[in-house]
ZAPAFI-624262 format. One record per residue (C-alpha): x negated, y negated, z negated; residue in one letter; residue number from 1. Coordinates in pm, whole numbers. Example, Ala and Ser with C-alpha at 12.3 -4.5 7.8 and 13.67 -1.06 7.14 Angstrom:
<pts>
@x:-1230; y:450; z:-780; r:A; k:1
@x:-1367; y:106; z:-714; r:S; k:2
</pts>
This chain:
<pts>
@x:-10874; y:-12023; z:-12663; r:X; k:1
@x:-11071; y:-11830; z:-12392; r:X; k:2
@x:-11279; y:-12068; z:-12153; r:X; k:3
@x:-11136; y:-12013; z:-11817; r:X; k:4
@x:-11418; y:-12165; z:-11649; r:X; k:5
@x:-11580; y:-11859; z:-11653; r:X; k:6
@x:-11312; y:-11620; z:-11566; r:X; k:7
@x:-11303; y:-11238; z:-11610; r:X; k:8
@x:-11196; y:-11236; z:-11231; r:X; k:9
@x:-11395; y:-11334; z:-10942; r:X; k:10
@x:-11122; y:-11392; z:-10673; r:X; k:11
@x:-10764; y:-11387; z:-10589; r:X; k:12
@x:-10618; y:-11146; z:-10314; r:X; k:13
@x:-10299; y:-11232; z:-10152; r:X; k:14
@x:-10116; y:-10916; z:-10031; r:X; k:15
@x:-9855; y:-10910; z:-9787; r:X; k:16
@x:-9684; y:-10728; z:-9496; r:X; k:17
@x:-9837; y:-10866; z:-9198; r:X; k:18
@x:-9674; y:-10933; z:-8847; r:X; k:19
@x:-9754; y:-10950; z:-8468; r:X; k:20
@x:-9896; y:-11262; z:-8348; r:X; k:21
@x:-9832; y:-11204; z:-7974; r:X; k:22
@x:-9584; y:-11007; z:-7779; r:X; k:23
@x:-9822; y:-10718; z:-7707; r:X; k:24
@x:-9846; y:-10673; z:-8071; r:X; k:25
@x:-9496; y:-10616; z:-8115; r:X; k:26
@x:-9483; y:-10233; z:-8057; r:X; k:27
@x:-9817; y:-10135; z:-8219; r:X; k:28
@x:-9711; y:-10339; z:-8521; r:X; k:29
@x:-9366; y:-10163; z:-8544; r:X; k:30
@x:-9526; y:-9816; z:-8519; r:X; k:31
@x:-9746; y:-9909; z:-8797; r:X; k:32
@x:-9462; y:-10015; z:-9013; r:X; k:33
@x:-9235; y:-9703; z:-8940; r:X; k:34
@x:-9498; y:-9437; z:-8918; r:X; k:35
@x:-9378; y:-9129; z:-9121; r:X; k:36
@x:-9049; y:-9301; z:-9200; r:X; k:37
@x:-8720; y:-9127; z:-9075; r:X; k:38
@x:-8616; y:-9425; z:-8863; r:X; k:39
@x:-8467; y:-9353; z:-8517; r:X; k:40
@x:-8688; y:-9475; z:-8214; r:X; k:41
@x:-8359; y:-9662; z:-8097; r:X; k:42
@x:-8380; y:-9880; z:-8418; r:X; k:43
@x:-8737; y:-9945; z:-8371; r:X; k:44
@x:-8664; y:-10062; z:-8009; r:X; k:45
@x:-8386; y:-10274; z:-8127; r:X; k:46
@x:-8614; y:-10452; z:-8388; r:X; k:47
@x:-8867; y:-10500; z:-8131; r:X; k:48
@x:-8598; y:-10708; z:-7934; r:X; k:49
@x:-8553; y:-10923; z:-8231; r:X; k:50
@x:-8920; y:-11007; z:-8215; r:X; k:51
@x:-8920; y:-11067; z:-7841; r:X; k:52
@x:-8625; y:-11291; z:-7864; r:X; k:53
@x:-8826; y:-11511; z:-8089; r:X; k:54
@x:-9110; y:-11501; z:-7874; r:X; k:55
@x:-9281; y:-11207; z:-7994; r:X; k:56
@x:-9444; y:-11374; z:-8302; r:X; k:57
@x:-9376; y:-11320; z:-8647; r:X; k:58
@x:-9395; y:-11640; z:-8870; r:X; k:59
@x:-9521; y:-11444; z:-9171; r:X; k:60
@x:-9884; y:-11474; z:-9107; r:X; k:61
@x:-9843; y:-11841; z:-9039; r:X; k:62
@x:-9649; y:-11899; z:-9351; r:X; k:63
@x:-9908; y:-11687; z:-9557; r:X; k:64
@x:-10185; y:-11927; z:-9429; r:X; k:65
@x:-9979; y:-12209; z:-9531; r:X; k:66
@x:-9933; y:-12056; z:-9889; r:X; k:67
@x:-10305; y:-11996; z:-9915; r:X; k:68
@x:-10376; y:-12345; z:-9826; r:X; k:69
@x:-10142; y:-12509; z:-10086; r:X; k:70
@x:-10262; y:-12255; z:-10350; r:X; k:71
@x:-10626; y:-12349; z:-10271; r:X; k:72
@x:-10543; y:-12709; z:-10312; r:X; k:73
@x:-10363; y:-12621; z:-10645; r:X; k:74
@x:-10670; y:-12421; z:-10769; r:X; k:75
@x:-10908; y:-12684; z:-10677; r:X; k:76
@x:-10708; y:-12957; z:-10866; r:X; k:77
@x:-10619; y:-12755; z:-11170; r:X; k:78
@x:-10838; y:-12473; z:-11188; r:X; k:79
@x:-10951; y:-12184; z:-11229; r:X; k:80
@x:-11166; y:-12219; z:-10913; r:X; k:81
@x:-11131; y:-11869; z:-10746; r:X; k:82
@x:-11188; y:-11804; z:-10394; r:X; k:83
@x:-10862; y:-11663; z:-10210; r:X; k:84
@x:-10868; y:-11334; z:-9980; r:X; k:85
@x:-10582; y:-11217; z:-9789; r:X; k:86
@x:-10490; y:-10853; z:-9670; r:X; k:87
@x:-10202; y:-10708; z:-9504; r:X; k:88
@x:-10029; y:-10393; z:-9504; r:X; k:89
@x:-9950; y:-10346; z:-9150; r:X; k:90
@x:-10134; y:-10590; z:-8936; r:X; k:91
@x:-10462; y:-10794; z:-8949; r:X; k:92
@x:-10593; y:-10915; z:-9178; r:X; k:93
@x:-10580; y:-10564; z:-9313; r:X; k:94
@x:-10639; y:-10467; z:-9661; r:X; k:95
@x:-10944; y:-10274; z:-9590; r:X; k:96
@x:-11108; y:-10562; z:-9415; r:X; k:97
@x:-11035; y:-10796; z:-9691; r:X; k:98
@x:-11173; y:-10569; z:-9951; r:X; k:99
@x:-11488; y:-10519; z:-9741; r:X; k:100
@x:-11541; y:-10892; z:-9702; r:X; k:101
@x:-11482; y:-10939; z:-10096; r:X; k:102
@x:-11739; y:-10663; z:-10160; r:X; k:103
@x:-11986; y:-10838; z:-9908; r:X; k:104
@x:-11927; y:-11149; z:-10090; r:X; k:105
@x:-12014; y:-11001; z:-10433; r:X; k:106
@x:-11658; y:-10997; z:-10585; r:X; k:107
@x:-11615; y:-10738; z:-10848; r:X; k:108
@x:-11283; y:-10766; z:-10981; r:X; k:109
@x:-10997; y:-10946; z:-10823; r:X; k:110
@x:-10630; y:-11058; z:-10908; r:X; k:111
@x:-10364; y:-10963; z:-10640; r:X; k:112
@x:-10051; y:-11163; z:-10563; r:X; k:113
@x:-9812; y:-10956; z:-10388; r:X; k:114
@x:-9547; y:-11144; z:-10163; r:X; k:115
@x:-9242; y:-10997; z:-10330; r:X; k:116
@x:-9078; y:-11105; z:-10629; r:X; k:117
@x:-8899; y:-10796; z:-10723; r:X; k:118
@x:-9013; y:-10424; z:-10831; r:X; k:119
@x:-8952; y:-10160; z:-10583; r:X; k:120
@x:-9150; y:-9895; z:-10377; r:X; k:121
@x:-9201; y:-10088; z:-10092; r:X; k:122
@x:-9258; y:-10423; z:-10274; r:X; k:123
@x:-9488; y:-10309; z:-10526; r:X; k:124
@x:-9610; y:-9937; z:-10578; r:X; k:125
@x:-9669; y:-9901; z:-10201; r:X; k:126
@x:-9886; y:-10200; z:-10206; r:X; k:127
@x:-10093; y:-10060; z:-10497; r:X; k:128
@x:-10112; y:-9728; z:-10283; r:X; k:129
@x:-10233; y:-9944; z:-9972; r:X; k:130
@x:-10500; y:-10108; z:-10207; r:X; k:131
@x:-10631; y:-9784; z:-10329; r:X; k:132
@x:-10648; y:-9663; z:-9978; r:X; k:133
@x:-10844; y:-9955; z:-9866; r:X; k:134
@x:-11083; y:-9928; z:-10173; r:X; k:135
@x:-11152; y:-9552; z:-10063; r:X; k:136
@x:-11232; y:-9695; z:-9705; r:X; k:137
@x:-11448; y:-9957; z:-9828; r:X; k:138
@x:-11626; y:-9725; z:-10084; r:X; k:139
@x:-11805; y:-9754; z:-10429; r:X; k:140
@x:-11857; y:-10138; z:-10360; r:X; k:141
@x:-11498; y:-10205; z:-10349; r:X; k:142
@x:-11366; y:-10443; z:-10599; r:X; k:143
@x:-11150; y:-10342; z:-10889; r:X; k:144
@x:-10794; y:-10507; z:-10815; r:X; k:145
@x:-10531; y:-10581; z:-11084; r:X; k:146
@x:-10184; y:-10698; z:-10987; r:X; k:147
@x:-10022; y:-11006; z:-11114; r:X; k:148
@x:-9674; y:-10935; z:-11273; r:X; k:149
@x:-9357; y:-10934; z:-11080; r:X; k:150
@x:-9216; y:-11314; z:-11102; r:X; k:151
@x:-8839; y:-11284; z:-11042; r:X; k:152
@x:-8733; y:-11459; z:-11352; r:X; k:153
@x:-9022; y:-11703; z:-11394; r:X; k:154
@x:-8895; y:-12042; z:-11397; r:X; k:155
@x:-9130; y:-12165; z:-11125; r:X; k:156
@x:-8945; y:-11925; z:-10871; r:X; k:157
@x:-8601; y:-11983; z:-11043; r:X; k:158
@x:-8625; y:-12364; z:-11011; r:X; k:159
@x:-8787; y:-12371; z:-10660; r:X; k:160
@x:-8511; y:-12128; z:-10531; r:X; k:161
@x:-8244; y:-12355; z:-10688; r:X; k:162
@x:-8395; y:-12645; z:-10530; r:X; k:163
@x:-8369; y:-12477; z:-10191; r:X; k:164
@x:-8003; y:-12387; z:-10262; r:X; k:165
@x:-7901; y:-12735; z:-10361; r:X; k:166
@x:-8053; y:-12852; z:-10063; r:X; k:167
@x:-7824; y:-12615; z:-9861; r:X; k:168
@x:-7540; y:-12731; z:-10067; r:X; k:169
@x:-7613; y:-13080; z:-9998; r:X; k:170
@x:-7548; y:-13036; z:-9628; r:X; k:171
@x:-7177; y:-12971; z:-9695; r:X; k:172
@x:-6967; y:-13277; z:-9728; r:X; k:173
@x:-6916; y:-13371; z:-10079; r:X; k:174
@x:-6538; y:-13305; z:-10093; r:X; k:175
@x:-6565; y:-12941; z:-9993; r:X; k:176
@x:-6917; y:-12871; z:-10175; r:X; k:177
@x:-6749; y:-12725; z:-10482; r:X; k:178
@x:-6539; y:-12486; z:-10295; r:X; k:179
@x:-6829; y:-12338; z:-10074; r:X; k:180
@x:-6897; y:-11973; z:-10150; r:X; k:181
@x:-7259; y:-11890; z:-10255; r:X; k:182
@x:-7424; y:-11566; z:-10113; r:X; k:183
@x:-7745; y:-11444; z:-10215; r:X; k:184
@x:-7923; y:-11199; z:-9983; r:X; k:185
@x:-8216; y:-10955; z:-10019; r:X; k:186
@x:-8378; y:-10658; z:-9818; r:X; k:187
@x:-8169; y:-10358; z:-9856; r:X; k:188
@x:-8344; y:-10018; z:-9960; r:X; k:189
@x:-8256; y:-9664; z:-9992; r:X; k:190
@x:-8011; y:-9590; z:-10291; r:X; k:191
@x:-8262; y:-9306; z:-10391; r:X; k:192
@x:-8539; y:-9551; z:-10390; r:X; k:193
@x:-8342; y:-9814; z:-10602; r:X; k:194
@x:-8261; y:-9535; z:-10855; r:X; k:195
@x:-8633; y:-9528; z:-10949; r:X; k:196
@x:-8688; y:-9898; z:-10992; r:X; k:197
@x:-8510; y:-10231; z:-11139; r:X; k:198
@x:-8471; y:-10375; z:-10802; r:X; k:199
@x:-8099; y:-10429; z:-10839; r:X; k:200
@x:-8110; y:-10536; z:-11202; r:X; k:201
@x:-8370; y:-10785; z:-11121; r:X; k:202
@x:-8201; y:-10923; z:-10827; r:X; k:203
@x:-7871; y:-10964; z:-11020; r:X; k:204
@x:-8051; y:-11139; z:-11299; r:X; k:205
@x:-8239; y:-11375; z:-11045; r:X; k:206
@x:-7907; y:-11475; z:-10890; r:X; k:207
@x:-7760; y:-11529; z:-11225; r:X; k:208
@x:-8037; y:-11746; z:-11336; r:X; k:209
@x:-8047; y:-11953; z:-11007; r:X; k:210
@x:-7671; y:-12007; z:-11005; r:X; k:211
@x:-7690; y:-12114; z:-11355; r:X; k:212
@x:-7937; y:-12373; z:-11277; r:X; k:213
@x:-7681; y:-12502; z:-11014; r:X; k:214
@x:-7389; y:-12480; z:-11253; r:X; k:215
@x:-7228; y:-12230; z:-11047; r:X; k:216
@x:-7045; y:-11932; z:-11190; r:X; k:217
@x:-6943; y:-11797; z:-10879; r:X; k:218
@x:-7160; y:-11607; z:-10638; r:X; k:219
@x:-7223; y:-11290; z:-10483; r:X; k:220
@x:-7536; y:-11062; z:-10388; r:X; k:221
@x:-7526; y:-10888; z:-10040; r:X; k:222
@x:-7802; y:-10693; z:-9861; r:X; k:223
@x:-7967; y:-10725; z:-9495; r:X; k:224
@x:-8229; y:-10578; z:-9271; r:X; k:225
@x:-8112; y:-10190; z:-9324; r:X; k:226
@x:-8317; y:-9967; z:-9088; r:X; k:227
@x:-8261; y:-9614; z:-9218; r:X; k:228
@x:-8058; y:-9336; z:-9038; r:X; k:229
@x:-7654; y:-9390; z:-9091; r:X; k:230
@x:-7647; y:-9060; z:-9298; r:X; k:231
@x:-7881; y:-9214; z:-9564; r:X; k:232
@x:-7728; y:-9429; z:-9841; r:X; k:233
@x:-7877; y:-9780; z:-9857; r:X; k:234
@x:-7772; y:-10057; z:-10101; r:X; k:235
@x:-7454; y:-10248; z:-9995; r:X; k:236
@x:-7261; y:-10452; z:-9923; r:X; k:237
@x:-7435; y:-10581; z:-9581; r:X; k:238
@x:-7434; y:-10933; z:-9550; r:X; k:239
@x:-7219; y:-10917; z:-9227; r:X; k:240
@x:-6967; y:-10688; z:-9396; r:X; k:241
@x:-6939; y:-10940; z:-9689; r:X; k:242
@x:-6884; y:-11231; z:-9432; r:X; k:243
@x:-6629; y:-11040; z:-9247; r:X; k:244
@x:-6444; y:-10983; z:-9618; r:X; k:245
@x:-6497; y:-11342; z:-9678; r:X; k:246
@x:-6298; y:-11457; z:-9378; r:X; k:247
@x:-6029; y:-11168; z:-9409; r:X; k:248
@x:-5965; y:-11287; z:-9777; r:X; k:249
@x:-5928; y:-11655; z:-9699; r:X; k:250
@x:-5561; y:-11773; z:-9750; r:X; k:251
@x:-5412; y:-12075; z:-9578; r:X; k:252
@x:-5483; y:-12385; z:-9812; r:X; k:253
@x:-5721; y:-12174; z:-10026; r:X; k:254
@x:-6087; y:-12171; z:-9998; r:X; k:255
@x:-6283; y:-12387; z:-9754; r:X; k:256
@x:-6457; y:-12235; z:-9449; r:X; k:257
@x:-6818; y:-12314; z:-9610; r:X; k:258
@x:-7063; y:-12055; z:-9698; r:X; k:259
@x:-7418; y:-12096; z:-9833; r:X; k:260
@x:-7651; y:-11781; z:-9771; r:X; k:261
@x:-7963; y:-11786; z:-9971; r:X; k:262
@x:-8218; y:-11505; z:-9891; r:X; k:263
@x:-8358; y:-11479; z:-10272; r:X; k:264
@x:-8518; y:-11157; z:-10186; r:X; k:265
@x:-8766; y:-11324; z:-9954; r:X; k:266
@x:-9026; y:-11582; z:-10045; r:X; k:267
@x:-9078; y:-11698; z:-9671; r:X; k:268
@x:-8878; y:-11752; z:-9385; r:X; k:269
@x:-9002; y:-11468; z:-9176; r:X; k:270
@x:-8858; y:-11260; z:-8886; r:X; k:271
@x:-8584; y:-11092; z:-9114; r:X; k:272
@x:-8460; y:-11403; z:-9239; r:X; k:273
@x:-8460; y:-11570; z:-8888; r:X; k:274
@x:-8316; y:-11316; z:-8712; r:X; k:275
@x:-8062; y:-11119; z:-8951; r:X; k:276
@x:-7952; y:-11476; z:-9107; r:X; k:277
@x:-8005; y:-11752; z:-8857; r:X; k:278
@x:-7906; y:-11524; z:-8548; r:X; k:279
@x:-7690; y:-11244; z:-8637; r:X; k:280
@x:-7504; y:-11372; z:-8949; r:X; k:281
@x:-7476; y:-11717; z:-8800; r:X; k:282
@x:-7339; y:-11597; z:-8482; r:X; k:283
@x:-7063; y:-11366; z:-8673; r:X; k:284
@x:-6967; y:-11701; z:-8895; r:X; k:285
@x:-6907; y:-11889; z:-8565; r:X; k:286
@x:-6695; y:-11599; z:-8464; r:X; k:287
@x:-6492; y:-11594; z:-8783; r:X; k:288
@x:-6475; y:-11970; z:-8818; r:X; k:289
@x:-6683; y:-12027; z:-9107; r:X; k:290
@x:-6957; y:-12291; z:-9161; r:X; k:291
@x:-7272; y:-12126; z:-9268; r:X; k:292
@x:-7568; y:-12299; z:-9429; r:X; k:293
@x:-7863; y:-12096; z:-9479; r:X; k:294
@x:-8102; y:-12214; z:-9760; r:X; k:295
@x:-8476; y:-12196; z:-9706; r:X; k:296
@x:-8700; y:-11973; z:-9909; r:X; k:297
@x:-8932; y:-12097; z:-10179; r:X; k:298
@x:-9229; y:-12102; z:-9910; r:X; k:299
@x:-9490; y:-12365; z:-10049; r:X; k:300
@x:-9237; y:-12532; z:-10285; r:X; k:301
@x:-9461; y:-12716; z:-10551; r:X; k:302
@x:-9313; y:-12552; z:-10835; r:X; k:303
@x:-9363; y:-12197; z:-10661; r:X; k:304
@x:-9742; y:-12262; z:-10587; r:X; k:305
@x:-9785; y:-12390; z:-10958; r:X; k:306
@x:-9613; y:-12055; z:-11070; r:X; k:307
@x:-9893; y:-11858; z:-10893; r:X; k:308
@x:-10163; y:-12053; z:-11062; r:X; k:309
@x:-9976; y:-11980; z:-11409; r:X; k:310
@x:-9970; y:-11640; z:-11328; r:X; k:311
@x:-10352; y:-11627; z:-11278; r:X; k:312
@x:-10402; y:-11832; z:-11588; r:X; k:313
@x:-10202; y:-11618; z:-11827; r:X; k:314
@x:-10429; y:-11304; z:-11710; r:X; k:315
@x:-10748; y:-11515; z:-11777; r:X; k:316
@x:-10618; y:-11636; z:-12135; r:X; k:317
@x:-10461; y:-11374; z:-12354; r:X; k:318
@x:-10316; y:-11677; z:-12561; r:X; k:319
@x:-10150; y:-11829; z:-12256; r:X; k:320
@x:-9769; y:-11858; z:-12236; r:X; k:321
@x:-9607; y:-11597; z:-12034; r:X; k:322
@x:-9283; y:-11796; z:-11910; r:X; k:323
@x:-8982; y:-11600; z:-11821; r:X; k:324
@x:-8580; y:-11706; z:-11824; r:X; k:325
@x:-8335; y:-11501; z:-11935; r:X; k:326
@x:-8303; y:-11205; z:-12187; r:X; k:327
@x:-8522; y:-10955; z:-12003; r:X; k:328
@x:-8835; y:-11125; z:-12063; r:X; k:329
@x:-9163; y:-11137; z:-11846; r:X; k:330
@x:-9251; y:-10820; z:-11645; r:X; k:331
@x:-9525; y:-10578; z:-11730; r:X; k:332
@x:-9900; y:-10643; z:-11598; r:X; k:333
@x:-9977; y:-10270; z:-11561; r:X; k:334
@x:-9726; y:-10035; z:-11371; r:X; k:335
@x:-9647; y:-9704; z:-11531; r:X; k:336
@x:-9729; y:-9378; z:-11342; r:X; k:337
@x:-9358; y:-9341; z:-11279; r:X; k:338
@x:-9280; y:-9691; z:-11196; r:X; k:339
@x:-9122; y:-9768; z:-10858; r:X; k:340
@x:-9129; y:-9428; z:-10708; r:X; k:341
@x:-9017; y:-9382; z:-10361; r:X; k:342
@x:-8739; y:-9161; z:-10407; r:X; k:343
@x:-8843; y:-8944; z:-10118; r:X; k:344
@x:-8919; y:-8566; z:-10180; r:X; k:345
@x:-9296; y:-8491; z:-10158; r:X; k:346
</pts>
């Protein structure tokens, strides 16, 4: 077996979306996010109000710092001893700054962990493009970066998610718990983009695996956080539409009014989870007479943090087990040239 005390990689790079950390950052941040995208300005201003309503600060950066701290402790306790760097797509710390610091520190080859469990253009390929742009900015000294595989069906992600959903179910009185609806959510993407990746299939499989861990055969998948123009088809049903349907279907003496909403498509409770679910969906449920309990995301769940270490170890050691639940098996390490295309015309 390969000696992982002298790894082939010098560092780990956490790659994420980024978010504003003060109210005056909100508009510049959203302009970065939406540059070149066919999103009406009215929608951008609407989203800005979401941030202002919650203090003008996105929780995503603080949550990434917490994840880095937990992962540093995991690597120090169990190895391999790799330094962790952090770079965002849309707001400091930016990827070019992270790669520049890695180069200055003598890092030649790094592994990248993307804060997205599923394969799509915006959750995978676009990050690879962002890294390539950052490498070009840094120049010849920029380190090589290899992405860790997608982890939507890794036991660490599935078990941590199941624990979070069970904790939500436990908030419902025991006599009503079995009758509670279970709805998973994920970020919607344009149908044209979904046609070029396995996003939907991976989401369906992850939902099935989590529900299976909980002994639940009844569940539904909905989408949230749509941002495109009304003329552009996006994945559906929207969580708000599904909640309305759920209330309309309710028959006297039938289901209970309890709904557990689990944002399986996100790994941390950032702005889209807090506003789209904790504000909009929760307000609608109160209007509809539904008792909604929102499950937490995996965050720094110990099983999830241990999973990231496993993904690192399997890339260092070709004989290491590549764990995955279900029939689809572990994801590939290297993306094909036509993998996760944007679906947009060039």
